[in-house]
TORMARSE-570187 format. One line per 10 residues: number of its first residue (from 1); for each residue y, z, x of N, C-alpha, C. Coordinates in steps of 0.02 Angstrom, whole numbers. Layout:
residues N
NUM	Y:Z:X:Y:Z:X:Y:Z:X  ...
This chain:
residues 426
1	5207:9445:-2272:5263:9407:-2267:5278:9404:-2184  5268:9468:-2164:5289:9480:-2095:5227:9447:-2047  5164:9444:-2078:5118:9406:-2028:5135:9338:-2031  5149:9311:-2074:5162:9236:-2095:5235:9221:-2048  5273:9272:-2041:5332:9259:-2002:5306:9279:-1922  5275:9307:-1915:5241:9327:-1846:5200:9267:-1820  5164:9239:-1854:5123:9174:-1846:5165:9109:-1838  5232:9128:-1884:5276:9052:-1875:5310:9078:-1811  5329:9138:-1799:5371:9146:-1723:5321:9123:-1679  5261:9153:-1668:5215:9123:-1617:5196:9056:-1607
11	5197:9019:-1683:5183:8950:-1674:5253:8912:-1631  5299:8937:-1666:5369:8899:-1640:5362:8925:-1546  5353:8975:-1538:5342:9008:-1456:5289:8953:-1419  5226:8935:-1458:5181:8897:-1434:5225:8818:-1407  5252:8812:-1466:5277:8735:-1492:5333:8734:-1430  5400:8789:-1415:5427:8775:-1377:5397:8776:-1299  5334:8817:-1286:5313:8816:-1217:5294:8752:-1215  5247:8714:-1250:5227:8650:-1262:5283:8603:-1247  5325:8608:-1283:5399:8562:-1260:5416:8548:-1211  5420:8624:-1177:5451:8622:-1109:5404:8592:-1065
21	5332:8602:-1078:5288:8588:-1038:5288:8506:-1048  5286:8482:-1094:5301:8413:-1118:5346:8372:-1078  5420:8405:-1075:5481:8402:-1055:5467:8372:-982  5437:8441:-946:5424:8442:-872:5368:8390:-863  5323:8368:-915:5274:8319:-891:5311:8239:-884  5358:8236:-935:5397:8171:-946:5439:8168:-893  5478:8227:-872:5507:8221:-824:5494:8204:-750  5410:8237:-744:5376:8209:-693:5358:8116:-686  5341:8107:-760:5319:8039:-757:5385:7996:-745  5445:8023:-776:5491:7991:-757:5503:7974:-685
31	5506:8041:-665:5512:8044:-563:5461:8010:-547  5401:7988:-573:5339:7967:-527:5355:7885:-537  5391:7863:-600:5404:7794:-614:5453:7780:-582  5502:7808:-554:5561:7806:-519:5540:7802:-441  5489:7859:-429:5462:7857:-357:5426:7782:-342  5380:7760:-379:5359:7702:-389:5411:7653:-373  5450:7632:-408:5507:7592:-413:5549:7605:-342  5553:7666:-325:5591:7670:-247:5524:7651:-198  5483:7655:-203:5424:7617:-152:5422:7555:-153  5424:7537:-213:5431:7440:-207:5492:7433:-193
41	5544:7450:-220:5613:7443:-174:5613:7443:-101  5573:7496:-70:5561:7513:1:5537:7433:38  5480:7411:-6:5441:7353:22:5501:7283:14  5539:7290:-39:5577:7233:-41:5643:7242:-27  5659:7286:28:5734:7308:37:5778:7248:61  5749:7205:72:5794:7126:99:5820:7107:29  5781:7094:-24:5810:7065:-73:5838:7113:-128  5816:7165:-120:5838:7224:-173:5871:7282:-151  5918:7287:-91:5950:7345:-74:5982:7383:-122  6005:7334:-179:6043:7388:-218:6013:7427:-277
51	5958:7395:-280:5916:7427:-343:5869:7503:-290  5870:7472:-232:5841:7532:-195:5881:7609:-191  5968:7602:-183:6008:7639:-181:5989:7688:-255  6007:7636:-311:5988:7661:-385:5927:7686:-390  5889:7681:-365:5825:7720:-367:5830:7773:-330  5841:7778:-269:5852:7858:-246:5886:7895:-277  5945:7882:-322:5993:7925:-339:5940:7955:-402  5918:7905:-439:5881:7932:-500:5820:7983:-480  5800:7963:-434:5735:8008:-408:5763:8087:-383  5830:8077:-357:5845:8141:-353:5860:8180:-423
61	5899:8149:-463:5914:8187:-530:5855:8216:-558  5793:8178:-552:5745:8185:-604:5695:8234:-567  5697:8245:-495:5672:8297:-467:5710:8364:-475  5773:8353:-473:5804:8406:-470:5803:8453:-553  5785:8402:-616:5776:8428:-663:5688:8447:-686  5660:8425:-655:5583:8445:-643:5568:8520:-611  5602:8517:-578:5596:8578:-535:5632:8642:-580  5689:8630:-595:5729:8675:-658:5673:8709:-724  5629:8645:-740:5573:8663:-802:5544:8694:-783  5509:8696:-727:5452:8711:-701:5457:8791:-671
71	5535:8794:-661:5545:8861:-632:5556:8906:-685  5581:8882:-761:5585:8924:-808:5518:8958:-838  5488:8899:-838:5414:8911:-882:5359:8936:-829  5396:8950:-771:5335:8992:-721:5290:8949:-680  5299:8887:-685:5236:8836:-668:5254:8813:-597  5199:8797:-583:5205:8768:-494:5232:8720:-493  5267:8703:-450:5277:8621:-443:5233:8576:-443  5242:8511:-488:5191:8469:-483:5204:8435:-418  5141:8419:-372:5132:8376:-308:5163:8321:-317  5202:8285:-266:5234:8226:-260:5169:8160:-237
81	5167:8112:-293:5116:8065:-273:5141:8041:-208  5086:8002:-182:5094:7981:-117:5102:7897:-110  5118:7875:-161:5118:7799:-164:5042:7780:-203  5052:7717:-242:5011:7673:-271:4955:7639:-230  4979:7619:-171:4939:7586:-125:4871:7636:-93  4897:7704:-91:4863:7763:-70:4792:7759:-103  4740:7760:-82:4677:7778:-131:4671:7836:-150  4705:7902:-122:4696:7960:-149:4749:7971:-207  4800:7931:-207:4858:7933:-266:4810:7916:-330  4767:7858:-344:4717:7850:-402:4689:7922:-415
91	4654:7949:-377:4623:8008:-393:4649:8053:-423  4717:8067:-381:4774:8118:-414:4789:8092:-485  4797:8047:-506:4814:8023:-569:4764:8045:-617  4691:8036:-602:4628:8032:-645:4622:8121:-654  4640:8150:-602:4620:8233:-603:4683:8278:-626  4733:8251:-607:4788:8289:-632:4829:8261:-694  4853:8202:-693:4899:8195:-739:4878:8169:-798  4811:8144:-798:4783:8116:-867:4745:8188:-909  4716:8235:-868:4714:8282:-913:4778:8333:-945  4817:8340:-885:4883:8359:-914:4902:8312:-991
101	4899:8266:-992:4930:8221:-1053:4885:8247:-1108  4820:8255:-1097:4782:8265:-1147:4776:8329:-1182  4803:8391:-1133:4813:8451:-1153:4872:8444:-1200  4928:8423:-1170:4984:8426:-1213:4990:8388:-1281  4945:8342:-1289:4934:8305:-1350:4884:8358:-1406  4843:8386:-1367:4818:8437:-1405:4844:8493:-1434  4882:8521:-1396:4944:8572:-1405:4983:8552:-1466  5007:8482:-1449:5050:8477:-1507:5017:8463:-1567  4960:8436:-1573:4917:8425:-1638:4916:8483:-1669  4885:8556:-1639:4866:8616:-1648:4937:8641:-1683
111	4991:8613:-1648:5050:8655:-1671:5064:8634:-1743  5060:8559:-1751:5088:8543:-1815:5037:8555:-1866  4963:8570:-1850:4917:8598:-1892:4934:8676:-1912  4965:8722:-1872:4977:8780:-1873:5044:8796:-1922  5088:8742:-1903:5156:8749:-1949:5152:8726:-1999  5107:8703:-2041:5085:8658:-2081:5141:8606:-2098  5172:8577:-2055:5215:8519:-2071:5283:8556:-2065  5300:8620:-2049:5371:8662:-2064:5410:8618:-2035  5480:8644:-2057:5552:8587:-2028:5559:8612:-1968  5550:8661:-1946:5549:8678:-1854:5515:8656:-1820
121	5443:8648:-1846:5393:8609:-1813:5417:8543:-1816  5421:8516:-1876:5436:8439:-1881:5498:8423:-1836  5551:8465:-1821:5603:8451:-1784:5593:8437:-1707  5555:8489:-1682:5506:8485:-1624:5474:8425:-1604  5427:8416:-1666:5395:8356:-1652:5426:8290:-1658  5476:8292:-1688:5524:8238:-1684:5564:8229:-1618  5578:8284:-1586:5580:8271:-1529:5538:8257:-1472  5490:8281:-1491:5430:8257:-1436:5401:8196:-1452  5411:8171:-1503:5372:8089:-1518:5391:8051:-1484  5469:8038:-1457:5482:7999:-1403:5456:8021:-1343
131	5443:8075:-1327:5413:8093:-1269:5343:8073:-1260  5309:8081:-1330:5237:8063:-1328:5230:7981:-1321  5279:7954:-1348:5289:7875:-1341:5287:7858:-1263  5338:7897:-1236:5351:7896:-1164:5293:7904:-1121  5257:7958:-1150:5204:7964:-1111:5140:7912:-1119  5141:7895:-1180:5090:7853:-1191:5103:7781:-1135  5155:7755:-1140:5178:7703:-1113:5168:7718:-1037  5188:7774:-1030:5161:7804:-933:5084:7793:-940  5047:7811:-974:4977:7818:-971:4968:7743:-974  4988:7696:-1018:4968:7605:-1001:5008:7590:-942
141	5047:7613:-930:5077:7589:-863:5028:7612:-798  5008:7668:-788:4955:7692:-760:4884:7655:-751  4863:7643:-822:4813:7590:-838:4825:7531:-796  4880:7511:-814:4881:7432:-775:4895:7437:-703  4935:7481:-681:4922:7487:-604:4860:7493:-579  4814:7542:-605:4757:7551:-593:4712:7488:-578  4729:7443:-652:4703:7380:-658:4711:7336:-594  4772:7333:-600:4807:7292:-532:4790:7309:-478  4779:7381:-448:4762:7409:-397:4693:7369:-390  4639:7377:-441:4574:7375:-418:4578:7286:-412
151	4629:7261:-444:4615:7168:-447:4644:7160:-361  4689:7203:-334:4718:7194:-280:4659:7194:-234  4626:7258:-247:4571:7268:-187:4513:7216:-193  4497:7201:-261:4438:7140:-259:4470:7084:-219  4532:7064:-230:4567:6999:-202:4565:7014:-123  4574:7074:-100:4600:7091:-44:4508:7093:3  4454:7112:-47:4400:7109:-32:4367:7039:-22  4389:6984:-70:4375:6914:-81:4394:6888:-11  4459:6893:2:4500:6854:47:4468:6883:125  4452:6942:131:4422:6963:189:4352:6935:195
161	4329:6932:143:4244:6895:138:4251:6830:159  4313:6806:134:4328:6727:140:4353:6711:223  4389:6754:239:4399:6757:297:4354:6764:363  4301:6816:323:4247:6825:388:4197:6767:379  4203:6721:319:4150:6662:322:4190:6599:364  4245:6607:346:4292:6565:394:4279:6572:461  4281:6625:472:4279:6650:543:4209:6633:579  4152:6648:539:4091:6628:554:4087:6565:553  4112:6510:499:4103:6438:502:4142:6425:580  4203:6449:603:4233:6414:673:4190:6441:730
171	4164:6495:720:4124:6533:778:4068:6470:785  4034:6455:737:3975:6410:740:4002:6334:761  4050:6320:740:4088:6251:744:4113:6265:836  4139:6306:860:4148:6316:908:4089:6320:948  4047:6346:942:3970:6340:985:3956:6274:992  3958:6249:922:3930:6166:935:3967:6132:974  4037:6149:971:4077:6097:1010:4071:6127:1081  4051:6181:1095:4049:6205:1163:3974:6180:1188  3929:6168:1152:3865:6135:1164:3864:6083:1189  3905:6044:1136:3931:5964:1153:3966:5962:1207
181	4017:6003:1228:4051:5982:1293:4004:5995:1332  3962:6051:1344:3900:6051:1409:3865:6001:1409  3840:5972:1349:3806:5907:1358:3835:5847:1378  3897:5833:1372:3942:5792:1401:3952:5788:1476  3958:5855:1495:3977:5867:1564:3916:5856:1602  3852:5876:1577:3803:5857:1605:3779:5794:1603  3791:5743:1551:3784:5680:1551:3845:5640:1609  3897:5676:1609:3955:5643:1646:3936:5660:1721  3899:5711:1733:3885:5736:1808:3826:5690:1827  3776:5681:1777:3722:5632:1794:3746:5573:1814
191	3781:5531:1760:3818:5452:1774:3850:5463:1834  3896:5518:1862:3921:5514:1902:3882:5504:1977  3826:5563:1975:3775:5548:2030:3749:5478:2033  3735:5447:1964:3691:5384:1979:3750:5316:2009  3821:5344:1990:3859:5302:2010:3872:5307:2096  3872:5374:2117:3870:5376:2174:3818:5338:2222  3753:5356:2198:3712:5321:2224:3698:5250:2227  3737:5227:2163:3732:5144:2171:3786:5121:2213  3842:5160:2225:3891:5148:2263:3871:5149:2338  3832:5199:2354:3789:5197:2430:3755:5137:2439
201	3697:5134:2378:3662:5069:2379:3707:4991:2385  3746:4991:2349:3793:4933:2345:3831:4924:2431  3862:4990:2443:3879:4977:2514:3845:4967:2563  3775:4977:2568:3726:4969:2601:3720:4883:2608  3706:4863:2548:3693:4796:2514:3744:4759:2559  3802:4776:2546:3878:4755:2557:3882:4735:2648  3852:4785:2673:3859:4790:2765:3796:4748:2769  3741:4739:2730:3695:4693:2756:3709:4627:2747  3752:4613:2696:3762:4549:2677:3822:4532:2723  3867:4574:2742:3926:4560:2797:3883:4539:2863
211	3845:4573:2880:3806:4569:2938:3775:4495:2941  3742:4469:2888:3702:4414:2879:3763:4353:2863  3816:4380:2840:3863:4332:2833:3901:4312:2898  3906:4349:2942:3936:4344:3004:3884:4310:3059  3822:4328:3041:3774:4291:3080:3774:4204:3064  3775:4222:2989:3759:4130:2958:3826:4101:2992  3899:4134:2978:3953:4109:3002:3937:4083:3096  3932:4148:3127:3914:4108:3193:3869:4046:3204  3818:4054:3169:3772:3998:3181:3804:3933:3147  3843:3940:3083:3882:3882:3072:3924:3857:3120
221	3964:3901:3147:4015:3869:3192:3978:3852:3252  3911:3876:3288:3903:3845:3339:3852:3784:3313  3833:3776:3250:3817:3701:3234:3871:3653:3225  3931:3682:3207:3971:3629:3198:4012:3615:3264  4005:3649:3309:4024:3638:3375:3983:3577:3402  3904:3596:3387:3863:3543:3411:3869:3489:3386  3896:3489:3310:3914:3427:3265:3948:3391:3300  3993:3431:3316:4067:3394:3336:4064:3364:3416  4017:3396:3457:4001:3363:3519:3966:3300:3511  3916:3312:3469:3875:3252:3453:3915:3193:3412
231	3966:3214:3383:4000:3162:3341:4037:3126:3408  4076:3166:3440:4108:3141:3518:4062:3100:3544  3991:3106:3551:3950:3080:3585:3946:3007:3567  3938:3013:3490:3919:2958:3448:3987:2914:3467  4032:2939:3459:4107:2887:3453:4105:2861:3524  4099:2896:3580:4092:2871:3639:4041:2810:3636  3985:2820:3628:3923:2773:3625:3954:2703:3590  3961:2715:3515:4014:2656:3484:4053:2618:3524  4102:2669:3553:4164:2627:3588:4129:2584:3647  4084:2621:3673:4035:2591:3731:4008:2524:3717
241	3969:2531:3648:3916:2476:3628:3978:2415:3606  4030:2442:3582:4098:2380:3564:4110:2344:3630  4138:2397:3680:4150:2363:3742:4096:2307:3766  4032:2345:3766:3987:2308:3811:3965:2239:3773  3990:2236:3701:3984:2171:3651:4037:2126:3700  4095:2152:3689:4170:2106:3715:4144:2090:3780  4114:2124:3818:4097:2124:3902:4044:2051:3894  3998:2063:3860:3958:2007:3855:3971:1962:3833  4024:1962:3781:4054:1888:3744:4090:1858:3814  4130:1903:3845:4172:1851:3901:4123:1828:3954
251	4073:1870:3976:4043:1837:4019:3980:1785:4009  3970:1789:3953:3925:1739:3911:3949:1671:3898  3924:1617:3875:3951:1563:3853:4012:1560:3830  4056:1513:3839:4132:1521:3823:4123:1495:3752  4172:1497:3712:4195:1510:3639:4194:1424:3622  4228:1394:3666:4239:1323:3650:4258:1293:3704  4307:1237:3695:4320:1192:3753:4395:1145:3723  4446:1148:3791:4494:1108:3789:4481:1035:3761  4507:993:3721:4492:933:3724:4556:888:3756  4624:900:3743:4677:862:3773:4742:916:3772
261	4775:901:3821:4829:938:3839:4892:896:3833  4946:906:3809:5011:888:3805:5046:927:3840  5062:911:3916:5092:980:3955:5167:970:3936  5212:894:3914:5262:904:3901:5293:951:3834  5236:953:3788:5247:973:3739:5238:1037:3724  5170:1056:3790:5161:1126:3794:5104:1157:3738  5062:1084:3716:5017:1105:3667:4953:1062:3681  4900:1095:3649:4832:1071:3657:4789:1081:3621  4713:1051:3607:4690:1025:3548:4626:1067:3588  4589:1110:3545:4531:1143:3548:4466:1126:3504
271	4418:1115:3519:4357:1097:3481:4337:1155:3432  4361:1196:3411:4333:1257:3369:4404:1246:3306  4364:1258:3238:4399:1249:3180:4380:1301:3130  4398:1289:3074:4380:1326:3015:4302:1344:3006  4276:1285:3040:4194:1288:3034:4157:1347:3086  4206:1372:3125:4189:1430:3163:4219:1493:3149  4261:1496:3096:4294:1559:3057:4349:1586:3108  4392:1529:3141:4438:1552:3174:4504:1546:3134  4541:1595:3170:4597:1649:3120:4662:1618:3176  4722:1600:3129:4785:1589:3178:4797:1658:3214
281	4833:1630:3267:4859:1686:3312:4805:1709:3373  4740:1682:3365:4697:1699:3403:4703:1668:3483  4702:1718:3530:4728:1702:3592:4660:1684:3640  4662:1630:3682:4589:1610:3712:4632:1601:3788  4579:1622:3829:4599:1610:3893:4557:1552:3925  4605:1509:3953:4561:1452:3976:4544:1444:4043  4484:1423:4070:4474:1423:4143:4413:1352:4146  4423:1329:4212:4384:1297:4250:4335:1329:4283  4272:1287:4294:4220:1307:4339:4209:1267:4409  4214:1305:4456:4210:1262:4521:4140:1268:4550
291	4131:1254:4614:4067:1253:4647:4034:1318:4633  3973:1324:4629:3948:1399:4620:3949:1442:4558  3982:1401:4517:3986:1437:4462:4042:1476:4453  4088:1491:4493:4152:1511:4501:4207:1488:4449  4227:1547:4418:4276:1535:4359:4363:1539:4396  4391:1479:4377:4452:1486:4394:4501:1477:4327  4552:1534:4302:4584:1550:4274:4644:1513:4252  4658:1481:4218:4717:1439:4205:4782:1482:4156  4757:1512:4125:4807:1530:4083:4786:1554:4012  4840:1553:3945:4813:1563:3893:4854:1521:3847
301	4808:1511:3788:4840:1471:3730:4821:1507:3669  4866:1492:3606:4861:1532:3552:4865:1481:3508  4815:1498:3446:4799:1468:3400:4874:1455:3347  4878:1394:3322:4933:1376:3288:4934:1348:3238  4868:1299:3230:4866:1259:3178:4786:1257:3176  4753:1257:3122:4677:1256:3110:4667:1201:3053  4616:1155:3086:4593:1111:3052:4508:1118:3043  4472:1079:3008:4389:1104:3002:4358:1105:3049  4355:1053:3109:4340:1054:3165:4385:1067:3236  4438:1056:3221:4476:1080:3290:4529:1116:3265
311	4572:1148:3320:4635:1181:3305:4695:1179:3354  4750:1163:3340:4809:1157:3382:4834:1223:3408  4837:1226:3487:4864:1274:3500:4930:1276:3558  4967:1321:3559:5027:1320:3597:4999:1349:3686  5022:1313:3719:5012:1330:3796:5062:1392:3807  5042:1444:3825:5085:1497:3843:5136:1484:3926  5187:1503:3927:5240:1481:3993:5191:1494:4051  5180:1466:4089:5153:1468:4162:5089:1445:4152  5055:1442:4107:4975:1414:4103:4973:1349:4127  4915:1327:4166:4908:1267:4197:4836:1239:4151
321	4844:1236:4087:4784:1229:4054:4761:1148:4068  4696:1123:4083:4691:1054:4088:4637:1045:4032  4628:965:4031:4588:939:3988:4523:972:4001  4469:976:3969:4410:1003:3983:4389:1075:4005  4448:1117:3997:4432:1182:4004:4403:1223:3951  4360:1260:3983:4333:1317:3932:4367:1363:3900  4372:1395:3852:4416:1442:3821:4360:1508:3811  4391:1558:3800:4344:1627:3794:4410:1674:3748  4373:1722:3722:4410:1777:3680:4351:1819:3671  4362:1896:3710:4319:1954:3700:4307:1968:3623
331	4349:1961:3572:4376:1993:3502:4334:1927:3461  4309:1875:3488:4297:1804:3437:4226:1786:3457  4198:1772:3425:4124:1768:3415:4109:1701:3370  4119:1648:3385:4091:1592:3335:4044:1584:3310  3979:1602:3347:3907:1628:3315:3891:1656:3287  3939:1740:3287:3914:1799:3265:3936:1818:3189  3914:1865:3163:3919:1866:3082:3980:1936:3072  4026:1924:3059:4092:1969:3062:4080:2023:3004  4100:2078:3000:4079:2122:2944:4154:2142:2925  4159:2143:2870:4257:2158:2858:4241:2223:2807
341	4301:2270:2800:4305:2319:2752:4370:2324:2729  4363:2312:2678:4452:2320:2643:4462:2406:2611  4528:2427:2656:4542:2485:2630:4609:2474:2587  4603:2476:2534:4650:2479:2479:4646:2415:2440  4713:2402:2393:4715:2329:2370:4753:2288:2405  4716:2225:2410:4734:2149:2440:4802:2132:2394  4842:2121:2418:4900:2072:2367:4900:2024:2360  4949:1989:2334:4951:1904:2322:4878:1878:2290  4881:1808:2293:4830:1772:2263:4754:1780:2297  4746:1813:2358:4689:1835:2379:4674:1907:2363
351	4654:1923:2312:4632:1996:2304:4570:2019:2337  4542:2074:2321:4496:2095:2347:4431:2053:2327  4414:2046:2258:4366:2004:2247:4359:1922:2279  4410:1889:2253:4409:1831:2302:4406:1821:2354  4451:1862:2395:4427:1877:2470:4362:1892:2492  4323:1926:2460:4266:1937:2463:4218:1888:2469  4227:1838:2399:4184:1791:2402:4184:1736:2442  4245:1719:2457:4270:1666:2530:4229:1687:2583  4241:1756:2604:4204:1767:2677:4142:1764:2662  4105:1800:2606:4043:1776:2612:4016:1691:2618
361	4050:1670:2588:4038:1589:2586:4030:1571:2655  4063:1591:2703:4070:1571:2762:4037:1610:2815  3993:1652:2782:3938:1696:2825:3939:1761:2842  4007:1781:2831:4041:1847:2832:3994:1915:2789  4011:1969:2806:3987:2024:2779:4049:2054:2753  4053:2080:2692:4110:2137:2661:4067:2213:2641  4075:2245:2677:4047:2308:2673:4090:2345:2613  4043:2386:2572:4071:2442:2523:4076:2498:2554  4038:2527:2615:4058:2590:2655:4072:2582:2716  4131:2616:2755:4153:2610:2806:4082:2633:2860
371	4087:2612:2913:4029:2620:2961:4037:2578:3020  4012:2604:3076:4033:2583:3142:4014:2502:3162  3980:2478:3106:3955:2413:3111:4014:2362:3096  4061:2396:3051:4122:2360:3033:4159:2311:3098  4185:2264:3101:4214:2230:3140:4278:2220:3137  4301:2216:3072:4388:2220:3052:4388:2281:2999  4445:2307:3001:4480:2341:2942:4527:2306:2918  4532:2282:2851:4587:2264:2816:4630:2307:2791  4688:2302:2798:4743:2366:2763:4776:2334:2695  4770:2368:2650:4804:2342:2584:4845:2383:2559
381	4869:2395:2483:4922:2426:2466:4869:2496:2447  4913:2545:2422:4871:2609:2405:4856:2608:2352  4796:2624:2343:4745:2607:2286:4760:2680:2224  4793:2719:2252:4817:2777:2193:4864:2759:2153  4851:2739:2081:4904:2721:2042:4960:2772:2023  4952:2839:2047:4998:2875:2053:5054:2875:2107  5037:2841:2160:5065:2844:2215:5148:2817:2211  5190:2842:2249:5255:2828:2239:5249:2756:2241  5307:2718:2219:5335:2641:2221:5406:2648:2250  5422:2585:2265:5479:2568:2280:5496:2614:2355
391	5556:2616:2365:5598:2647:2424:5561:2714:2436  5515:2750:2391:5492:2804:2411:5415:2808:2417  5393:2746:2422:5324:2735:2449:5299:2747:2519  5248:2772:2517:5229:2800:2590:5196:2743:2607  5224:2709:2653:5183:2638:2683:5131:2654:2755  5139:2722:2775:5066:2728:2806:5028:2778:2790  5017:2772:2717:4974:2794:2684:4895:2820:2717  4877:2731:2752:4822:2740:2750:4793:2786:2814  4860:2805:2855:4824:2851:2907:4802:2916:2915  4809:2931:2835:4779:2994:2807:4701:2978:2794
401	4682:2920:2798:4612:2916:2775:4557:2912:2834  4500:2929:2815:4445:2939:2871:4426:2880:2883  4431:2807:2851:4405:2747:2872:4464:2726:2930  4530:2741:2930:4570:2721:2979:4569:2767:3033  4564:2835:3023:4547:2868:3090:4469:2863:3134  4424:2847:3079:4354:2820:3120:4381:2749:3162  4405:2712:3133:4408:2643:3154:4454:2652:3225  4503:2704:3232:4539:2709:3301:4488:2731:3328  4452:2791:3314:4398:2815:3363:4354:2761:3394  4333:2719:3356:4281:2678:3373:4302:2615:3397
411	4357:2599:3405:4385:2545:3430:4377:2484:3394  4379:2492:3324:4373:2448:3280:4436:2405:3266  4451:2338:3260:4509:2289:3250:4537:2311:3173  4599:2333:3169:4641:2324:3124:4680:2281:3096  4672:2252:3031:4697:2184:3013:4745:2194:2960  4817:2185:2950:4845:2185:2892:4828:2126:2847  4836:2134:2789:4825:2100:2733:4848:2028:2737  4903:2000:2768:4934:1944:2774:4885:1902:2839  4866:1939:2880:4813:1914:2942:4751:1893:2926  4717:1917:2870:4669:1896:2827:4659:1830:2811
421	4715:1799:2787:4722:1725:2773:4711:1685:2819  4706:1708:2871:4680:1653:2922:4615:1641:2926  4582:1684:2896:4504:1686:2890:4479:1651:2836  4541:1643:2783:4519:1612:2716:4528:1547:2696  4576:1525:2741:4602:1465:2746:4567:1409:2778  4501:1393:2754:4468:1348:2786:4463:1281:2745
């Protein structure tokens, strides 16, 4: 009986020791849990400042309780964990906490067997069951934390590998870009050099072309000057020819003869008519021939009325024209073939086409192109259909034409359209 009581008392002491140890472990587990919460709270201080303060208070209380229990039991203080993120903390859990939890569980199980399920032991075990559950929960939490830590490490490793891969890809891409940039620079430098070479060649060609153009310009200016001198020479020759023809006409046979004179009326008849292409207003000089062929000039007569074979003339004041006088006019040639050129459109019933037909019937020529061979330049109306009409019309439009300019240079007689009618009324 004594033995049984001694054994029972020893079991109670063992269970008490175990209970104290378990309480210490639970306290440490709670302190560790709060420490972990404290560490997490520190990391999230901005968003969970109140939880941090509460966790710090609990840590202080749990640490104080654990230190008291370990002191009574004569145990050394449990070392403080350094944090779940530290790789050494995981090893500490595996080598210290897990074996301690296993020992406590074994002691509890042996105590229950020794006591045979006694009331005191049952009471102690009832007290220890919540602690056991808490330990189990802490073990599960530790297992989860280890798993999360491993997953985090794997994720970190994967992220680092992905980052290394991305960095490597970026390095390859940058190298390719640098190579491409270098190639582009080389091509640009080559093209720039070619452009510079082409520019030098082009400048040389431009210089050569400029010199050639200047030479040709000088030659052209010299040729134009020679052409102008030649044109002036030809103009002088044309005027001389025209003047010589007139002089020859004057010095040659007379154009006609005075048939009769009415001194009181101041009129006379001449033997030239429309059959000789005579026109009204033609002024003849009358003269007689003395011995030795010397001419004696008596004055001028002007044609007033034209018939087929004769014409009535007015004797100018002071003239002493007599019957049988000869008449001459340097601009008139009864036997020559006159050439006409129409500048513009002839007005009235004698238009360009009809006037040309009549002139050709009487042996004259109507030229299509102006030349020095023209005897009469006939001025008509402006042929430009868009020329101003009425009061705004330019009556001197013909002065800007080449034909009129050449006519004045070549001493060609210019007629108005109404003066042409004297040649047409035969």
